[in-house]
C-alpha positions in Angstrom: -2.7 -17.4 -17.3 -2.2 -14.7 -15.3 -0.8 -16.7 -12.2 1.9 -18.5 -15.1 2.7 -15.1 -16.1 3.2 -14.0 -12.4 5.4 -16.4 -11.9 7.6 -16.3 -14.7 7.9 -12.6 -13.9 8.9 -13.0 -10.1 11.6 -16.0 -11.3 13.1 -13.4 -13.7 12.8 -10.7 -11.3 15.3 -12.0 -9.0 17.5 -12.8 -11.6 17.7 -9.5 -12.7 17.9 -8.3 -9.1 21.0 -10.9 -8.7 22.9 -9.1 -11.7 22.1 -5.3 -10.8 25.1 -4.4 -9.4 27.6 -5.8 -12.0 25.4 -4.1 -14.3 25.6 -0.7 -12.5 29.2 -1.2 -11.7 29.9 -1.3 -15.6 27.7 1.8 -16.3 29.6 3.5 -13.8 33.3 3.1 -15.5 32.3 3.5 -18.7 29.6 6.3 -18.7 28.5 5.3 -21.8 25.4 3.7 -23.2 23.4 0.7 -21.2 24.8 -2.6 -21.6 24.2 -5.1 -24.5 21.7 -7.9 -23.9 24.7 -10.1 -24.4 26.8 -8.3 -21.6 23.2 -8.6 -19.3 23.4 -12.3 -20.1 27.2 -12.5 -19.2 26.4 -10.7 -16.0 23.6 -13.3 -15.5 25.6 -16.5 -15.9 28.0 -15.2 -13.4 25.7 -14.5 -10.6 23.9 -17.6 -11.3 27.8 -19.2 -11.4 28.9 -17.4 -7.8 25.5 -18.8 -6.1 26.3 -22.1 -7.1 29.3 -22.1 -6.2 28.5 -20.9 -2.8 25.6 -23.5 -2.6 28.5 -26.1 -3.3 30.8 -25.0 -0.7 28.4 -24.8 2.0 27.4 -28.6 1.1 31.0 -29.7 1.1 32.8 -27.9 4.1 29.7 -26.7 6.6 29.9 -28.1 10.1 27.0 -29.9 10.3 25.6 -32.2 7.5 23.4 -30.3 4.9 21.6 -30.9 2.1 21.0 -29.0 -1.2 17.1 -28.3 -0.5 17.8 -27.3 3.0 20.6 -25.0 1.4 18.3 -23.4 -1.2 15.3 -23.5 1.1 17.5 -21.3 3.5 18.6 -19.0 0.9 15.0 -18.3 -0.5 14.1 -17.3 2.8 17.0 -14.4 3.3 16.1 -13.5 -0.1 12.7 -12.8 0.3 12.9 -11.8 4.0 15.6 -9.3 2.0 13.3 -7.6 -0.2 10.6 -6.2 2.4 9.2 -7.1 5.7 5.9 -8.6 3.6 7.5 -11.1 1.1 8.4 -14.7 1.9 9.2 -18.1 1.0 6.8 -20.5 1.9 7.9 -24.4 1.9 5.3 -27.0 2.4 4.0 -26.6 5.8 4.1 -22.9 5.9 2.2 -22.9 2.5 -0.3 -25.6 4.2 -0.7 -23.5 7.3 -1.7 -20.4 5.0 -4.1 -22.1 3.0 -5.7 -23.5 6.7 -5.9 -19.7 7.8 -7.3 -19.1 4.7 -9.8 -21.0 4.0 -10.0 -23.6 7.2 -11.4 -22.4 11.2 -8.3 -22.1 13.2 -7.3 -21.0 16.7 -5.7 -17.8 17.1 -5.6 -14.6 19.4 -6.8 -12.0 17.2 -4.3 -9.8 16.6 -2.3 -8.7 13.2 1.1 -8.2 13.1 3.7 -6.4 11.4 7.3 -5.5 11.0 8.4 -2.0 11.7 12.0 -1.4 11.9 12.7 -4.7 12.4 10.7 -5.4 15.4 7.6 -7.8 15.1 4.4 -4.8 16.2 1.0 -5.3 17.1 -0.7 -3.8 14.0 -3.7 -3.8 16.0 -5.9 -6.3 18.3 -9.2 -6.9 16.9 -12.2 -5.8 18.5 -13.7 -8.7 20.8 -11.0 -11.3 20.3 -8.8 -13.2 23.3 -5.7 -11.0 22.3 -8.1 -7.5 22.8 -9.8 -8.7 26.1 -5.8 -9.9 27.2 -4.8 -6.2 27.0 -2.7 -6.4 23.7 -2.7 -2.6 22.4 -1.6 -1.4 19.0 2.1 -0.8 18.8 2.6 -3.1 21.4 6.6 -4.8 20.0 6.4 -9.0 20.7 9.3 -9.2 22.3 9.3 -13.7 22.7 6.4 -15.8 22.2 6.4 -18.1 24.8 10.2 -18.4 25.5 11.3 -17.6 21.9 12.5 -14.6 21.1 11.4 -13.0 18.0 14.7 -11.2 17.1 15.2 -12.6 13.7 11.6 -14.2 13.5 9.9 -13.6 10.2 6.0 -12.6 10.0 5.1 -16.2 9.1 7.5 -17.7 11.9 5.5 -15.9 14.3 2.1 -16.3 13.1 2.5 -20.1 12.7 3.7 -20.0 16.2 0.7 -17.9 17.9 -2.2 -20.1 15.9 -2.8 -23.0 17.6 -5.6 -25.2 18.9 -8.7 -23.5 20.8 -8.7 -23.2 24.3 -4.8 -23.2 24.3 -2.5 -20.8 26.5 -0.1 -18.7 24.5 2.0 -15.9 26.7 3.5 -13.0 24.8 6.2 -10.6 26.7 5.5 -7.2 24.9 7.7 -3.6 25.2 4.8 -0.5 25.3 5.5 2.6 25.4 6.0 4.4 28.6 6.1 1.5 30.3 9.0 1.1 32.3 9.4 -2.8 31.6 8.1 -5.5 29.5 4.9 -6.9 30.4 4.4 -10.4 29.9 0.6 -11.6 28.9 -1.2 -14.7 29.0 -3.7 -15.4 26.4 -6.3 -18.3 25.4 -6.4 -18.9 22.1 -10.1 -19.3 20.8 -11.4 -19.5 17.2 -11.8 -15.9 15.9 -15.0 -14.9 14.6 -15.5 -11.1 14.1 -18.4 -8.8 13.3 -16.5 -6.7 11.0 -19.3 -3.5 11.0 -21.6 -2.4 13.9 -23.6 0.8 14.5 -24.9 3.0 17.3 -26.4 6.2 17.2 -24.7 9.2 19.3 -27.1 10.0 22.3 -29.6 13.0 22.0 -28.2 13.5 18.5 -29.0 12.5 14.8 -25.6 11.1 14.5 -24.2 7.9 13.3 -21.6 5.9 14.6 -20.0 3.0 12.2 -17.2 0.9 13.1 -15.1 -1.3 10.8 -13.3 -3.3 12.8 -11.3 -5.1 9.1 -12.4 -5.0 5.7 -14.1 -8.6 5.3 -16.5 -9.2 1.9 -19.6 -7.7 4.0 -18.2 -4.4 4.9 -19.8 -2.3 2.0 -23.2 -4.2 2.2 -23.2 -3.8 6.1 -22.5 -0.1 5.8 -24.8 0.6 2.7 -27.5 -1.2 5.2 -26.5 1.2 8.3 -26.9 4.0 6.1 -30.1 3.3 4.9 -31.6 1.8 8.2 -31.0 5.7 9.5 -32.4 7.6 6.5 -32.5 11.0 9.5 -28.7 10.5 10.1 -27.1 13.9 9.7 -23.6 12.9 9.9 -21.1 9.7 10.5 -18.7 9.1 12.6 -16.7 6.7 10.5 -14.6 4.7 13.4 -11.4 3.0 11.4 -9.0 2.7 14.5 -7.3 -0.5 15.3 -8.7 -1.6 11.7 -5.8 -3.8 10.2 -7.2 -3.8 6.3 -8.2 -6.7 4.1 -10.1 -7.1 0.9 -9.1 -3.9 -1.5 -12.0 -3.8 -3.4 -14.4 -3.4 -0.1 -12.0 -0.3 0.7 -12.8 1.1 -2.7 -16.2 0.4 -2.2 -16.4 1.8 1.0 -14.9 5.3 -0.4 -17.7 5.0 -3.3 -19.9 5.4 -0.5 -19.3 8.9 0.1 -17.5 10.5 -2.8 -19.2 10.4 -6.4 -16.5 10.9 -8.7 -12.9 10.8 -9.1 -9.6 8.3 -8.5 -10.2 6.4 -5.3 -6.9 4.9 -5.7 -4.3 3.5 -7.9 -2.1 0.3 -7.9 1.4 0.8 -9.8 4.0 -1.8 -9.6 7.1 -2.8 -11.8 4.8 -4.9 -14.4 2.4 -1.9 -16.3 -0.3 -4.5 -17.4 -1.0 -5.2 -13.7 -1.3 -1.3 -12.8 -5.1 -0.2 -12.1 -6.7 2.9 -11.3 -9.9 2.5 -9.0 -12.6 5.4 -9.7 -15.9 6.3 -7.9 -19.1 6.4 -9.5 -21.8 8.2 -8.6 -24.3 5.9 -8.0 -26.4 5.3 -4.5 -23.6 8.1 -3.1 -24.0 9.8 0.1 -21.7 12.4 -1.3 -23.2 15.6 1.0 -23.6 13.5 4.3 -21.2 15.6 6.9 -18.2 12.7 7.6 -15.3 12.5 10.1 -13.3 9.3 10.5 -11.1 8.0 13.2 -7.6 6.7 12.5 -4.7 5.9 14.9 -1.4 3.9 14.8 -3.4 0.1 14.1 -5.1 1.5 11.1 -3.4 -0.1 8.3 -3.7 -1.0 4.4 -7.0 -0.8 3.3 -8.1 1.3 6.3 -5.4 3.6 5.0 -6.6 3.4 1.7 -10.0 4.9 2.8 -9.3 7.3 5.2 -6.5 8.7 2.5 -8.9 9.0 -0.1 -11.4 10.8 2.0 -8.7 13.4 2.7 -7.9 13.9 -0.4 -11.3 14.6 -2.0 -11.9 16.4 1.1 -14.6 14.4 2.0 -14.1 13.7 5.4 -12.2 15.6 8.5 -9.5 12.6 9.6 -9.1 12.6 13.9 -6.6 11.0 15.8 -3.7 9.5 15.3 -0.9 8.9 12.5 -1.7 5.4 10.6 0.8 2.3 10.6 1.8 3.1 7.3 1.5 -0.1 5.0 0.6 0.6 1.4 2.1 -2.5 -0.5 0.0 -5.3 -2.2 1.2 -8.8 -2.1 0.4 -11.8 -3.8 0.5 -16.0 -3.2 2.6 -17.0 -6.5 3.0 -21.3 -6.2 5.8 -22.6 -7.2 5.1 -26.0 -8.1 1.8 -27.9 -6.0 3.3 -27.7 -2.5 5.7 -24.3 -2.0 4.8 -20.9 -2.8 6.5 -17.3 -2.5 4.1 -14.2 -1.0 5.7 -11.7 -3.2 4.7 -7.7 -2.8 4.3 -6.8 -6.7 2.8 -3.2 -6.1 2.1 -0.2 -4.1 -0.9 2.2 -3.6 -1.2 5.7 -4.3 -3.9 7.9 -2.7 -5.6 10.3 -5.5 -3.2 13.0 -5.0 -0.3 10.4 -5.9 1.2 10.1 -2.0 2.3 6.6 -1.1 0.9 5.2 2.2 3.8 2.7 2.6 5.9 3.8 5.5 4.7 7.3 5.9 1.1 6.8 7.0 -2.1 8.9 6.6 -1.1 12.0 9.0 -4.9 13.2 10.6 -6.5 16.6 9.8 -6.6 17.1 14.2 -4.3 15.2 15.8 -5.6 13.6 19.0 -4.1 11.2 21.3 -6.1 8.5 23.3 -7.8 9.3 26.7 -10.7 10.1 28.7 -11.9 13.8 28.1 -10.5 16.2 31.0 -13.6 17.6 32.7 -14.4 19.5 36.1 -16.7 16.9 37.9 -19.5 18.8 39.6 -20.3 16.7 43.3 -23.7 17.9 43.1 -24.1 16.1 39.8 -21.8 13.3 41.2 -24.6 12.3 43.7 -27.6 13.0 41.7 -26.4 9.9 39.2 -25.7 8.0 42.5 -29.1 8.3 43.2 -30.4 7.4 39.9 -28.3 4.2 39.8 -29.8 3.7 43.6 -33.1 3.9 42.7 -33.0 2.1 39.5 -31.5 -0.7 41.6 -34.3 -0.7 43.9 -36.8 -0.8 40.8 -34.9 -3.9 39.1 -35.4 -6.0 42.7 -39.6 -4.7 41.8 -39.8 -6.2 38.3 -36.7 -8.4 38.2 -34.3 -8.3 35.3 -36.5 -7.0 33.0 -35.6 -3.6 33.6 -32.4 -4.1 33.0 -32.1 -6.6 30.3 -34.5 -3.4 28.5 -31.5 -1.1 29.3 -29.2 -3.3 28.0 -30.5 -3.5 24.8 -30.5 0.0 24.5 -27.1 0.5 25.7 -25.7 -1.8 23.0 -27.3 0.8 20.3 -26.5 4.1 22.1 -23.3 5.8 22.9 -23.7 7.6 26.1 -22.4 11.0 27.3 -20.9 8.7 29.6 -19.2 6.4 26.8 -17.6 9.7 24.9 -16.5 11.2 28.2 -14.1 8.2 28.0 -12.9 8.3 24.7 -11.4 12.2 23.8 -10.5 11.1 20.3 -14.5 10.1 19.6 -15.6 13.4 21.6 -13.3 15.5 19.1 -15.1 13.8 16.1 -18.2 14.3 17.4 -17.7 18.2 17.3 -16.1 18.2 14.0 -19.3 17.0 13.2 -21.5 19.8 14.8 -19.2 22.2 12.5 -19.4 20.5 9.8 -23.1 20.7 10.0 -23.2 24.2 11.1 -21.1 25.2 7.9 -23.2 22.9 5.6 -26.3 25.2 6.8 -24.3 28.3 6.3 -23.6 27.3 2.7 
């Protein structure tokens, strides 16, 4: 029943939208009371008559042979794309492709894309996927896919072209900020399998680093297990950089691990019955554990809800760059058995009432990516080189055992050298130290 209600409302809202101009003109001229239901009905009939007349004219006079089904499909595509960048009409092929993507295993690149100012933009590459390994970066504008221009291309069309059989090649031409000319990047498609949560400890400390790469159904459970596994952790660096989002309930659940009361996020749309408020609960929270959150331009949707809610509750310090700015809710509404609409039905609002859509979340401490500038000490460099040389000699004596043990440790620990390569992470760790001192002072 809920699905049918959505479908009806979607249809009605389309007709209402088509008649708004006529209604507003009447209001402006009369400057009186709202038009009667009879006047609104007349406006709707006039708008539908105009639409029918246009279709008939195209069918009769257009230079190429056309049929009414094709004309209506194209008009629906145009209508949906003009509503917003995330709404779309899916014909039989696109709807089937979407179902394969949702339910089946498919070959892809491992990137999330969105429309920014009319340009097909990479929200973020997913860790350890073909796109990430090939060097695709958050903020890249995709100019061409193979030899096809992305100008006037919808997100669905772009995704359908980029998806394909594993081990097949695709070429992206991208425009990157501060790069003088477009870059041509070859990528080999593969099955996309992602670990959404992984944890490390910071060398010589009790600080826990938790990386959440996307919000699948395992996020809350994964983070909760990491926190239980490290009971001595005295601070958490939560890394949401290049996290394109995912499931809303996982975003809410993640915030709920660190906040014990109050609103986490509100969903508001045109239909009041579909509005929802998600509140925090006290059970099982780490409300006093010092927390910093890393974000950037590739942090979108669910990751913006998490970072924005924690910021509004003054529960965490946000570090990095302004987030992407996708705060709208889409649902798939079937039209019959073979076609569907992807329609924006609501927007997310943070606890303070601010919206994410097109605005993003601004970090408390803005830090651009890069290495930490350090003054190199010649003696220290020589000492490190000697140490590496001696470790190499030991490996010759003991085979690969030492190397394997060291690699096993390194996968679980972020070293000082790793931190110096990432100034955003370095700032987060330093901020955690201040939070710990402040907490002790209280």
